[in-house]
C-alpha positions in Angstrom: -18.5 35.8 54.3 -18.6 33.7 51.1 -18.7 30.1 52.1 -17.5 27.3 49.9 -18.8 24.2 51.9 -20.9 23.0 54.5 -20.4 20.2 56.8 -23.6 18.1 58.0 -22.8 19.3 61.8 -23.1 22.9 60.6 -19.9 24.0 60.1 -19.0 26.2 57.0 -16.0 26.5 55.6 -14.9 30.4 53.6 -14.8 30.1 50.3 -11.4 31.9 50.1 -10.0 29.5 52.6 -10.9 26.4 50.1 -9.8 28.2 47.0 -6.3 29.2 48.4 -5.8 25.8 50.1 -7.0 24.2 46.6 -4.5 26.6 44.9 -1.5 25.8 46.9 -2.3 21.9 46.7 -2.8 21.7 43.1 0.2 23.9 42.8 2.6 21.8 44.5 0.8 18.5 42.2 1.6 20.3 39.2 4.7 21.1 40.1 6.3 17.9 39.5 6.0 18.8 36.0 7.3 22.1 35.8 4.0 23.6 35.8 3.5 25.1 39.6 2.4 29.0 38.6 -0.8 27.0 36.3 -1.6 24.8 38.8 -2.2 27.6 41.1 -4.3 29.7 39.0 -6.1 27.0 38.5 -6.8 26.2 42.2 -7.8 29.7 42.8 -10.1 29.9 39.9 -11.8 26.5 39.8 -14.9 27.6 42.5 -15.3 31.3 41.6 -18.5 30.6 40.3 -20.1 30.1 44.0 -19.2 33.9 44.7 -22.8 34.2 42.9 -25.8 34.5 45.1 -27.8 31.4 43.4 -25.1 29.4 44.8 -24.9 31.0 48.2 -28.6 30.4 48.8 -28.1 26.6 47.1 -25.4 25.7 49.8 -27.0 28.1 52.6 -30.7 27.5 52.2 -30.9 24.2 50.1 -31.9 26.0 47.2 -32.1 24.3 43.3 -28.9 23.3 41.6 -26.8 25.8 39.9 -23.6 25.7 37.3 -20.4 26.7 39.3 -17.7 26.0 37.3 -18.6 27.4 34.1 -17.5 30.6 35.7 -14.1 30.1 36.1 -13.4 28.9 32.7 -15.0 32.1 31.1 -12.5 34.0 33.4 -9.4 32.1 32.7 -10.7 32.3 28.8 -11.0 36.4 29.4 -7.3 35.9 30.7 -6.1 33.9 27.3 -5.4 30.7 28.7 -8.5 29.5 27.6 -7.3 25.8 27.4 -6.9 25.8 31.0 -10.9 26.2 31.5 -11.0 22.5 30.4 -9.8 21.8 34.0 -12.2 23.8 35.9 -15.6 23.7 33.5 -14.8 19.5 34.2 -13.5 19.7 37.4 -16.9 17.9 38.5 -18.6 16.3 35.8 -15.2 15.6 33.5 -13.3 17.0 31.1 -15.8 17.8 28.1 -15.1 17.7 24.1 -13.7 20.8 22.5 -16.8 21.1 20.2 -16.5 23.4 17.7 -17.6 27.5 17.4 -21.2 26.4 15.8 -21.9 24.7 19.3 -25.1 26.1 20.6 -25.2 26.9 24.6 -27.2 24.1 25.7 -24.5 21.2 24.6 -21.9 19.9 26.4 -18.8 21.0 24.8 -16.0 23.6 26.1 -17.1 26.1 23.0 -21.0 25.7 24.5 -20.1 26.3 28.1 -18.0 29.7 27.0 -21.2 30.9 25.1 -23.0 30.6 28.1 -24.7 33.3 30.3 -24.6 32.3 34.1 -27.3 32.0 36.6 -27.1 35.6 38.7 -26.4 37.2 35.5 -22.9 37.0 36.2 -23.0 38.3 40.2 -20.1 35.9 40.6 -18.0 38.8 40.0 -17.8 39.7 43.4 -14.6 36.8 43.5 -12.7 40.0 42.6 -13.1 41.5 46.0 -11.2 38.2 47.3 -9.1 36.6 44.9 -6.3 37.9 43.1 -7.4 39.0 39.6 -4.6 37.3 37.1 -2.3 40.2 35.4 0.4 38.0 34.0 0.7 34.7 32.1 1.9 31.9 34.0 5.0 30.5 33.0 4.2 27.8 31.1 6.2 24.5 31.1 8.3 24.0 27.7 6.6 20.5 26.7 8.4 18.3 24.1 5.1 17.8 22.1 7.3 14.9 20.2 5.7 16.2 16.9 1.9 15.8 17.5 1.3 19.4 18.6 -2.2 19.0 19.9 -1.7 15.4 21.6 0.6 16.8 23.8 -1.4 19.6 24.9 -4.0 17.3 25.3 -2.3 15.6 27.7 -1.1 18.3 29.7 -4.4 19.1 29.8 -5.3 16.0 31.5 -2.3 15.9 33.9 -3.2 19.4 35.3 -6.8 18.2 35.5 -6.0 15.4 37.9 -4.0 18.4 39.9 -7.0 20.3 40.2 -9.7 17.2 40.8 -7.1 15.7 43.5 -6.6 19.2 45.5 -10.0 19.9 45.6 -11.3 16.3 46.9 -8.2 16.4 49.2 -9.6 19.9 51.1 -13.2 19.1 50.5 -12.6 16.1 52.5 -10.3 17.5 55.1 -12.5 20.5 55.8 -15.5 17.8 55.7 -13.9 15.0 58.3 -12.8 17.8 60.6 -9.8 16.0 61.5 -5.7 15.9 60.3 -4.9 14.5 56.9 -4.7 10.5 57.5 -3.3 10.2 54.1 0.5 9.5 53.0 1.4 7.5 56.0 3.8 5.2 54.3 7.8 4.8 54.4 10.1 6.6 51.9 11.8 5.5 48.9 15.0 5.5 50.8 13.4 3.2 53.4 12.1 0.9 51.0 15.4 0.3 49.5 17.1 -0.4 52.4 14.5 -2.8 53.0 15.0 -4.5 49.6 18.9 -4.6 50.5 18.5 -6.4 53.8 16.3 -8.9 51.7 18.8 -10.1 48.9 21.9 -9.6 50.8 21.5 -13.0 51.5 21.6 -13.8 47.7 25.6 -13.8 47.6 27.3 -15.8 47.1 25.5 -18.0 45.3 25.0 -21.6 46.0 24.0 -23.0 42.6 24.6 -22.1 39.0 21.1 -20.9 38.4 21.4 -18.5 41.3 24.6 -17.2 39.8 22.6 -16.7 36.6 19.7 -15.4 38.7 22.4 -13.0 40.8 23.8 -11.7 37.7 20.2 -10.6 36.6 20.0 -8.8 39.7 23.3 -6.9 39.6 22.4 -6.1 36.3 19.5 -4.1 37.8 21.2 -2.8 40.3 23.9 -1.6 38.1 21.8 -0.3 35.2 19.9 1.8 37.9 22.4 4.2 37.8 21.9 5.2 34.7 19.5 8.5 33.5 15.7 8.4 33.4 14.2 7.0 30.6 13.1 4.0 28.5 14.7 0.5 29.8 13.8 -3.2 28.5 14.0 -5.7 30.8 14.5 -9.1 29.1 14.5 -11.9 31.3 13.7 -15.4 30.4 11.3 -17.6 32.8 12.6 -18.3 35.7 15.2 -15.6 35.7 14.2 -14.0 39.0 12.4 -10.7 37.3 10.2 -10.2 40.2 12.8 -9.0 42.8 15.2 -7.8 39.9 13.0 -5.5 38.6 11.8 -4.2 41.8 15.6 -3.8 42.8 16.1 -1.9 39.4 13.2 0.4 40.4 13.8 1.1 43.9 17.6 2.0 43.4 16.5 4.2 40.2 13.7 5.9 42.4 16.0 6.3 45.1 18.9 8.1 43.1 16.9 10.3 40.9 14.4 10.8 44.0 11.4 9.4 42.4 8.6 9.5 43.7 6.7 5.8 43.5 7.1 2.7 41.7 4.3 1.6 39.7 3.8 -1.9 38.2 1.6 -2.8 35.5 0.5 -6.1 34.9 -1.9 -7.6 32.4 -3.4 -10.3 34.9 -4.9 -10.1 38.6 -3.2 -13.2 38.9 0.5 -11.9 38.5 -0.6 -8.6 40.7 -1.6 -10.5 43.9 1.5 -12.7 43.8 3.6 -9.6 42.8 2.5 -8.0 45.5 2.7 -10.7 48.0 6.3 -10.8 46.9 6.7 -6.8 47.4 4.7 -7.0 50.8 7.0 -9.1 52.3 10.0 -7.3 51.4 9.3 -3.7 52.0 6.4 -4.0 54.2 2.5 -4.9 53.3 1.7 -1.4 54.4 3.8 0.1 51.8 2.2 -2.0 48.7 -1.2 -0.7 47.0 -3.1 -3.0 45.1 -5.7 -1.4 42.9 -8.0 -3.7 40.7 -10.9 -5.4 40.6 -10.6 -8.4 42.9 -9.2 -6.2 46.0 -11.0 -5.3 48.9 -9.9 -2.8 50.9 -13.2 -2.5 53.0 -12.8 -0.7 56.0 -14.3 2.7 55.9 -13.5 3.6 59.5 -10.1 4.7 60.2 -10.5 3.9 64.1 -11.6 0.2 63.5 -9.0 -0.4 60.8 -6.6 2.6 60.0 -4.3 0.2 57.6 -6.8 -0.8 55.9 -8.6 2.7 55.4 -5.1 4.5 54.3 -5.2 2.0 51.6 -8.8 2.4 50.6 -7.8 5.7 50.0 -4.7 5.4 48.6 -6.5 3.5 45.5 -8.3 6.9 44.6 -5.0 9.0 43.9 -2.0 6.7 43.7 -0.4 8.5 46.9 1.5 5.4 48.2 4.9 4.5 47.2 4.2 1.0 45.5 1.3 0.6 43.4 0.1 -2.6 41.9 -2.4 -2.2 39.2 -3.8 -3.3 35.8 -3.2 -2.6 32.0 -7.0 -1.7 32.0 -7.0 0.4 35.0 -3.5 2.6 33.9 -4.1 3.4 30.0 -8.1 3.6 30.0 -7.4 6.1 33.2 -4.4 7.8 30.8 -7.6 8.5 28.1 -10.1 9.3 30.2 -12.1 12.4 31.1 -13.9 11.4 34.2 -12.7 12.6 37.8 -12.3 9.6 39.6 -10.1 8.1 37.0 -8.0 10.9 36.5 -7.4 12.1 40.1 -4.4 9.8 40.2 -2.7 10.9 37.1 -0.5 13.5 38.3 1.0 10.8 41.1 2.5 9.1 37.9 4.8 11.6 37.4 8.0 11.3 38.6 7.5 7.5 39.1 9.4 4.5 37.8 6.6 2.3 36.0 7.5 -1.2 35.4 5.2 -2.7 32.6 5.5 -6.5 33.1 4.5 -8.7 30.4 4.6 -6.1 28.0 3.9 -8.2 25.0 0.2 -7.9 26.3 -0.1 -4.8 25.5 -3.7 -4.5 23.9 -3.0 -4.9 20.0 -5.8 -2.3 18.9 -4.4 0.4 21.1 -1.0 -0.7 21.1 0.4 2.8 19.5 -2.0 5.0 21.8 -0.1 3.1 24.9 3.2 3.6 23.5 2.7 7.2 22.6 1.5 7.7 26.4 4.3 6.1 27.6 6.7 8.3 25.7 5.2 11.6 26.7 5.1 10.3 30.5 8.9 9.7 29.5 9.6 13.4 27.9 7.3 15.5 30.3 6.6 14.4 33.5 9.9 12.7 34.6 8.6 9.0 34.4 11.3 6.3 33.7 9.7 3.0 32.1 10.5 -0.6 31.9 9.5 -3.1 29.4 9.4 -6.1 31.0 9.3 -9.7 29.1 10.6 -12.9 28.4 9.0 -12.2 24.8 10.0 -8.6 23.9 7.5 -7.2 21.6 9.8 -5.2 19.3 8.3 -1.8 20.2 11.4 0.4 19.2 9.7 1.3 15.9 6.5 2.9 17.8 8.6 5.5 19.6 9.3 8.7 18.6 12.9 8.8 17.8 14.0 11.0 21.0 12.7 7.9 23.0 15.2 5.0 22.9 15.5 1.8 24.9 18.3 1.0 27.0 18.5 -3.3 27.8 18.9 -3.7 31.2 20.1 -7.0 30.7 23.7 -7.5 29.3 24.0 -11.1 28.1 20.1 -11.7 26.6 21.1 -14.4 24.1 23.6 -16.2 26.9 20.6 -16.1 29.4 18.4 -17.2 26.8 20.6 -20.1 26.1 20.9 -21.0 29.9 17.3 -21.2 31.0 15.9 -22.8 27.6 14.2 -26.0 29.2 11.9 -27.0 26.6 12.3 -28.4 23.7 9.1 -27.8 21.2 7.1 -30.1 18.2 4.7 -29.3 16.4 1.6 -32.2 15.7 -0.8 -31.6 13.1 -3.8 -33.6 11.9 -4.7 -34.2 15.1 -8.3 -35.2 16.1 -10.3 -35.0 19.9 -9.9 -38.6 20.3 -6.3 -38.8 19.6 -5.3 -35.8 21.2 -7.1 -37.1 24.7 -5.7 -40.2 24.4 -2.1 -39.0 24.5 -3.2 -37.0 27.3 -4.3 -40.1 29.2 -1.5 -41.8 29.0 0.9 -39.4 30.8 0.9 -39.3 34.4 1.2 -35.6 34.9 0.4 -33.7 31.9 -1.4 -29.7 31.0 -3.2 -28.9 28.2 -3.6 -25.2 27.2 -6.1 -24.6 24.5 -8.2 -21.7 22.5 -11.9 -21.6 23.9 -13.6 -22.6 26.9 -16.0 -25.4 24.7 -12.9 -27.3 23.8 -11.2 -27.2 27.6 -15.2 -29.0 28.3 -15.3 -31.0 25.8 -11.3 -32.5 26.5 -11.9 -32.4 30.3 -14.8 -34.9 29.6 -12.5 -37.4 27.8 -10.0 -37.4 30.7 -9.7 -40.6 32.1 -9.1 -41.5 36.3 -8.7 -39.5 39.3 -6.9 -36.0 39.3 -8.3 -34.7 36.3 -8.8 -30.8 36.4 -10.4 -27.9 34.7 -9.7 -24.7 34.5 -11.8 -21.8 33.1 -13.3 -18.1 33.7 -16.6 -20.5 34.0 -15.5 -20.9 37.0 -15.7 -18.2 39.8 -12.0 -16.9 40.9 -12.3 -18.4 44.6 -13.1 -21.8 42.8 -10.1 -21.5 40.2 -8.1 -20.9 43.0 -8.8 -24.0 45.3 -8.4 -26.1 42.0 -4.7 -24.2 41.4 -3.9 -25.8 45.3 -5.1 -28.7 44.3 -2.9 -29.0 41.1 0.1 -27.9 42.8 -0.8 -30.5 45.7 -0.4 -33.5 43.0 2.4 -31.9 41.4 4.4 -31.3 44.8 3.5 -34.9 45.7 4.7 -36.6 42.1 1.0 -38.0 41.6 -1.3 -38.1 38.4 -2.5 -34.9 37.7 -4.0 -34.1 34.1 -5.2 -30.6 33.4 -7.0 -29.2 30.7 -7.2 -24.7 31.2 -7.7 -22.2 29.1 -4.8 -19.6 28.4 -5.5 -18.1 32.0 -3.0 -21.0 33.4 -0.1 -19.2 31.0 0.9 -16.4 32.9 1.2 -15.7 36.7 0.8 -19.2 37.9 3.5 -20.9 39.3 3.5 -24.5 38.2 5.7 -27.0 37.1 4.7 -29.8 34.7 6.7 -32.4 32.7 4.9 -31.5 29.7 2.6 -29.7 27.8 0.4 -29.4 24.8 -0.5 -26.3 23.8 -3.1 -25.5 21.0 -1.3 -23.1 18.2 -2.2 -19.6 18.8 0.3 -16.4 19.0 3.6 -17.2 19.2 3.8 -15.3 22.9 1.0 -17.6 24.2 3.0 -20.3 23.1 6.2 -19.5 25.1 4.0 -18.1 28.0 2.8 -21.6 28.2 6.0 -23.1 27.5 6.7 -21.1 31.4 4.5 -23.9 32.7 6.9 -27.2 31.4 10.2 -27.5 33.4 9.8 -24.4 35.3 11.8 -25.3 38.0 14.4 -26.7 35.9 14.8 -30.3 37.1 14.9 -32.0 33.8 16.8 -31.6 30.7 14.9 -29.4 27.9 15.0 -32.5 25.3 12.7 -34.5 27.8 10.5 -31.5 28.6 8.3 -31.2 25.7 6.2 -28.7 24.7 3.7 -30.2 21.7 2.2 -27.4 19.4 -1.0 -29.1 18.4 -3.9 -28.0 15.6 -7.1 -30.2 15.9 -8.5 -31.5 12.4 -11.2 -29.1 11.0 -13.7 -31.7 11.2 -13.8 -31.4 14.8 -16.0 -28.3 14.4 -15.6 -24.6 13.9 -16.3 -24.2 17.5 -12.8 -25.6 18.1 -10.7 -22.9 15.9 -9.4 -19.8 17.6 -10.6 -16.4 17.0 -6.4 -15.0 16.4 -6.5 -16.0 13.4 -3.6 -13.8 11.8 -1.5 -14.4 15.4 -1.9 -18.4 14.0 -0.9 -17.9 11.0 2.5 -16.1 11.7 3.0 -18.7 14.2 2.8 -21.2 11.4 5.5 -18.9 9.6 8.3 -18.7 12.6 8.0 -22.8 12.7 9.2 -23.2 9.0 11.5 -20.5 9.3 13.3 -21.1 12.7 14.6 -24.3 14.1 14.3 -22.7 17.6 10.6 -21.1 17.6 11.4 -19.6 21.4 14.8 -17.6 20.3 15.0 -14.0 20.8 15.3 -13.6 16.7 12.1 -15.8 15.9 9.6 -13.7 18.7 11.5 -10.5 17.1 10.6 -11.6 13.8 7.3 -13.0 14.9 6.2 -9.5 16.7 7.7 -7.1 13.4 5.4 -9.4 10.9 2.4 -9.1 13.6 2.9 -5.4 13.6 3.3 -5.3 10.0 0.0 -7.2 9.4 -2.1 -5.2 11.9 -1.0 -2.0 10.6 -4.2 0.7 11.2 -5.5 -1.8 13.7 -2.5 -0.7 16.1 -4.7 2.2 16.8 -8.2 0.9 15.6 -10.5 3.5 16.9 -8.0 6.2 15.4 -7.3 7.7 18.7 -3.9 9.3 18.2 -5.6 11.1 15.2 -8.6 12.4 17.5 -6.2 13.7 19.8 -3.9 15.5 17.5 -7.4 17.3 15.9 -7.2 20.4 17.7 -10.6 19.8 18.6 -9.5 18.4 22.0 -12.3 15.2 22.2 -11.4 14.4 25.6 -15.3 12.8 26.5 -15.4 11.2 23.0 -12.3 9.4 23.2 -12.5 8.5 27.0 -15.8 6.8 26.2 -13.8 5.0 22.8 -11.0 3.9 24.6 -12.0 0.4 26.3 -9.9 -1.8 26.4 -11.9 -4.8 27.3 -15.2 -4.3 24.8 -17.4 -7.5 25.1 -20.3 -6.7 27.3 -20.7 -9.1 29.7 -22.8 -9.7 32.9 -21.6 -10.6 36.1 -23.8 -13.6 38.1 -22.9 -14.3 41.4 -22.7 -18.1 42.6 -24.0 -18.1 45.7 -22.2 -21.6 46.5 -19.6 -21.1 49.3 -20.8 -19.3 52.7 -19.1 -15.9 52.1 -20.6 -15.8 48.9 -24.0 -16.8 50.4 -23.2 -13.6 53.3 -22.9 -11.6 50.4 -26.1 -12.9 48.8 -28.2 -12.1 51.8 -26.6 -8.5 52.8 -27.6 -7.6 48.9 -31.1 -9.1 49.3 -30.9 -6.7 52.2 -30.1 -3.8 50.2 -26.9 -3.8 51.4 -24.6 -1.7 48.6 -21.5 -0.8 49.1 -18.0 -0.8 47.0 -16.2 -2.8 49.8 -19.4 -5.5 49.5 -18.9 -5.3 45.3 -15.4 -6.0 45.3 -15.9 -8.9 47.6 -18.7 -10.4 45.2 -16.2 -10.4 42.7 -14.4 -13.5 44.1 -17.9 -15.5 43.6 -18.8 -14.3 39.9 -18.5 -15.5 36.6 -19.2 -13.3 33.9 -21.2 -14.3 31.1 -22.0 -12.7 27.3 -25.0 -10.7 27.3 -26.8 -13.6 25.2 -26.2 -16.4 27.3 -26.9 -14.0 30.4 -30.8 -13.4 28.7 -30.9 -17.3 28.4 -30.4 -18.2 31.5 -32.4 -15.4 32.9 -35.6 -16.2 30.9 -35.4 -19.7 32.0 -35.5 -18.6 35.5 -31.6 -19.3 36.3 -30.4 -15.9 37.1 -32.5 -13.3 39.2 -31.8 -9.7 38.8 -31.0 -7.8 42.0 -30.6 -4.5 40.4 -28.9 -3.0 37.1 -25.2 -4.4 37.9 -26.1 -7.6 40.6 -27.3 -11.0 39.4 -27.5 -13.9 41.3 -27.8 -17.9 40.5 -30.6 -19.1 41.8 -30.7 -22.9 40.2 -27.5 -23.9 41.7 -27.5 -27.3 40.1 -26.0 -25.5 37.1 -22.6 -24.8 38.5 -20.6 -27.9 38.1 -18.0 -28.3 41.1 -15.4 -29.7 38.3 -16.7 -27.5 35.2 -18.1 -24.3 36.7 -21.0 -22.9 35.0 -23.0 -25.0 32.5 -25.5 -23.1 29.9 -28.2 -25.1 28.0 -29.7 -23.9 25.2 -33.6 -24.9 24.2 -32.3 -28.2 22.3 -30.2 -29.1 25.6 -27.2 -28.7 23.7 -24.0 -26.5 26.1 -22.9 -23.5 25.5 -19.9 -22.2 27.0 -19.2 -18.2 26.8 
C-alpha cells in the first residue's frame, strides 16, 4: 500500500484514498465556475509524486525531504494541460512564476520545475497502477477573457489553485483529526433571508418622514434584488440606512439566484466591527465571520467552545454565509500566490459582494482592483455592489460588457433630502486663530491631516472634556476615548475633539460643528457625515468649515496628497455645492485623469497580461499598505500586561497575537529604531516588541517619541 498521510497515533491513509477524496472535492469546488472535470484531474494528480520510493521512505521511515509536487505538474504537461501544472507544482509552496525556456533546473519557476529529474529516477510512475491515466482533454469552461487573454487565464489558474489547496487541506485535516467534518455548520441563505424579513417587518408603516425615506431606499434594494446578477451601484447619502438596505439586497438576490454567500468588503476595521454587530443581531452571530487583524477566534478546542472553533476554521476558507473583511485582505488575496491567502478564493465564486465605501479603493491599484471585480462578475457568478455616498465614477474602468445598474431610483432627490450640513471655506488661518475658534465652541470636532498637527492643536485646547484621537493610541484606548466622546455628546456637555481621519468613517457620532483641514473631496464629505448626523438641526446651522493653515505654520502641517487637495480647491471654485452628485463625479473624473498610469502604479495588469504568468512576482508587488511599520505592545491595561507575560514566557499563537493587536501602536521603522536605541522598547523576537518605558505613553495623546534634541516626532 502506498501511504499518503501518517497521523501522530500511527494511522495511515492510503494515497489513492487521499487522491480520490481530493479529486472529488476539488471538482465540486471548481464546478461553481464550470470546471468540474478540470478540478477532478488536479485533485487526482496533485500528489502522484508520493508514489516514489523516496517519498514513501520519507513518510514511513522519517527519511529526507523530497519534492513530491513537481511530478504531477510534469505528467499533466505531458497530456497537454501545462497551465494546470501551476496549481500542482505550487500546492504547498505557492504558485510559481512562469519563467522562460532558458531557466535552469535549480530555479523556482515553472519552466525550471518541468526540466527537473526527480528523486528516485521517476519511479513515481507506479501511480499508473492506481490512478486513472488521462486519455482525453477535460471540458474547459468558456471564459470571457474581457480583451486580456493571459490576464483571464491567470485568474482562472489562481481560482483552480484555490480549489485544489482547500480540498487538499480539508481531506488532510479530516484524516489527521480522525473525526467527522466540523466545518460548514451554518444556516443557509434562505433561513438568513427570512430572519431579515422578520427584522425589517416592523419598519412599515414608517413613523416619520426620515424613516419614510429610509424605507424607500430599503424597498429599492429589495426590488432591485430581483434583477439579473451583475454590477450594481448603491448610492446612499449618510443617514440613509445603507447597512441594512445593502444586506437586504444581498440576501434577497442571493436567495433568488442561489448564491452561496454574502461578502462585505470594507476599508476600515471600525466599520467592519459595527456592521458585523448589526448583521449578527439580525441573522445570528454564529453565521457572521469577521476576517481582519483585530478579530480573535482563538479557541482551538472544539469541545470547549465549538462556535469559536468553527468560526476560526471559517476564516481559513470563507465557507460561512456572511463574511465581513477588509479591502486589504480581499484584493491582496486575489493577487496572491500563497496557499494561505488563495485557499478561500474559490468561495468568492457565486457570491454577492458588497464593496462598502467604494471610494476608498486604493488609488495606486485601482485598475487591477476593478479588473478583478469584472472577472469575478463575468466568469465566476459574482454579483458586485459598489456602495458609497460619494460614488467614485468607476464605470470608465470596467470593460464595456460590465455595466453598472443604480439601485436607488432617485439619487438626486435623496441627496437633497439628506443634506444636513453647509460648507464654508476658510483660508489664511494660523494655528492660534484655529484653536481660538475651537475653544469658543461647546461641542466641536476638528479633523486634521497629520498626527503632529493633531497633537499641536490638542495641546492648545482649553477646558474639560477635550479629546485627542490618532493611531498613536492603541485601538482599545481609542475605543474608550470614543465612548467618553459619545457620552459627552449625549449629555450635551462640553466636548472638543481633534482627530486624524480615522474618525471619518464607521464612527457613529454627531457634532453640531466640524472643522476639516482641506483634503480630498471624498474625505471632506466623509467628515461632514460626523456633523448633524441625526438631522436634528437645520443644515444652515450645521457648519462644516474647510480650512487651510498658513504656510508659516510649518511644512510638517502640510498634507501629503497634494493632487487631491488641489482638485478639491478646483471643485470649490466651480461648484456652489461641493457635496452634490455632480461635484463628486467631477472630482473623481479629474482625479483619475491626473493620476493616469498611477492608477496601476506597479503595472500589475501589464504583467499579468504578458503571458509569463508572474504569480510570485505580482504577489510580492501587490501590497496595499507599503509603509514599513513595527508593532509595539503597550502594556498599560491588565489584559495587555497578561499578554506581555505570556509572550515573555515564550507563548506564541495566532489567537494570542491577534489579541495583542488591540494594544499595539504601529510606528515607522526609523522611529522604532530611535525608541529601541534609547531603551524605551524591547524586542522579544522579530515580530513582537514591548514598550518598557510606560512614561512615554500619555493617557491623552498616546505614544510620545522624542529625538535627541527633545523635539517631539510623530509617526
